[in-house]
N, C-alpha and C positions, 0 to 999 in steps of 0.2 A: 564462533558464528553469532556474535551479538553486535547490534548497532545501538547507539544512543541517539534517540530522537527526542530532542527537548529534554524533559525529565523522565521520559519513558525508555525503558530498556527493551529492545526487541530481540528475543531469543529465536533465531531462525530455525535452528535444529528442532527445538521443542514446540515451535509455533505458538509462542506466547508473548504477550505484552506485559511488562512488569513495571508497576509504579507503586512505590512505598509498600513493598511486599504484597500488594494486591496483584493477582494475575488475571489476565483476560486471554482466553483461548482463541486461536485463529484457525480457520479451516486451512487445508493445504493450499487452495487457490488464493485465499487472502494472504497467506504467508508468502507465496511466490510473488504476488503483486506488490506487497509492501517491500520485499527484498529488492525488487527492481527500482522502486522509488528511493529506498534507503541508500542504494549505491550512487544515486544522482540527486541528492537533495537540492531543492531550489532550482532544478533544471526542468525544462519542458520535456515531456516524453510523449512521443506520438502514439495515438490510439493504435495505429497499425502495428507498431512495435510491441506494445503491450499485448495485443491480441495474439500476435505471432508467437511471442515468447511463452505465453501462458497456455494457449490452446492448440498450437500447431501440432504438438505430439499426439493429440487426440484426433487430429484430422478434421476437427469441426471447429469453425469459428462462428460464434453466434453474436451478432451485432450488439444486442442490448445486454448481454451477459456482463461485459466489462463495466457498464454503468451500474449494474446491480451490485457487483463486487466492490466497486469504488464506494458506493453508498454504504454498504455494510462496514467497510473498513473505516469510513469517516466516523460512523457511530462509535466504533470501538476506540478510535483515536481521540474522541471527545474528552477522555480522561485528562488530557493535557491541552489546554486552550491555545498553546503556542504552536500546535501542529495542525496543519490543514492540508487537504488535498483540493486544489482548485482546478477548475475547468479552464482550459485555454481554448477559446472558441475556434472551431474549425481546425484545431491541431491535436490536442490531447489533454494531458493533465500535468500538474506539477505538485510535488510534495513541498509545502512551504513550512519551514521551521524558523520561528522567530525567537530571538533571545529573551 
C-alpha cells in the first residue's frame, strides 16, 4: 500500500509521507484524498467525485471542507517541489507530478 509520488513515498496504510527518512503524518481524510489522487496522477478529478468518495459514508458533504483538506495536503506535499495539486476551474483538481 505505497505510492511513489515524485521523490516522496506515500504509505497509505500508516498515513505517512516519507522523504529521505523524514516522515510527515497525514490525517485519515488527507490520506484518503491523496490516495484518490495517487491512483490517477496527472488526471483531472471532479470535486463531486472527491466529495462523494471521502464524505458520503458520513452522510454529510460540506462544500468548503474539500478545499480546506486540499490546502492542508498541498502544504504537506511542499517537501517535493515536483508535486502539486492544481485547481481545474469549474471542474475539480489534478495531482501533477513532474519529473
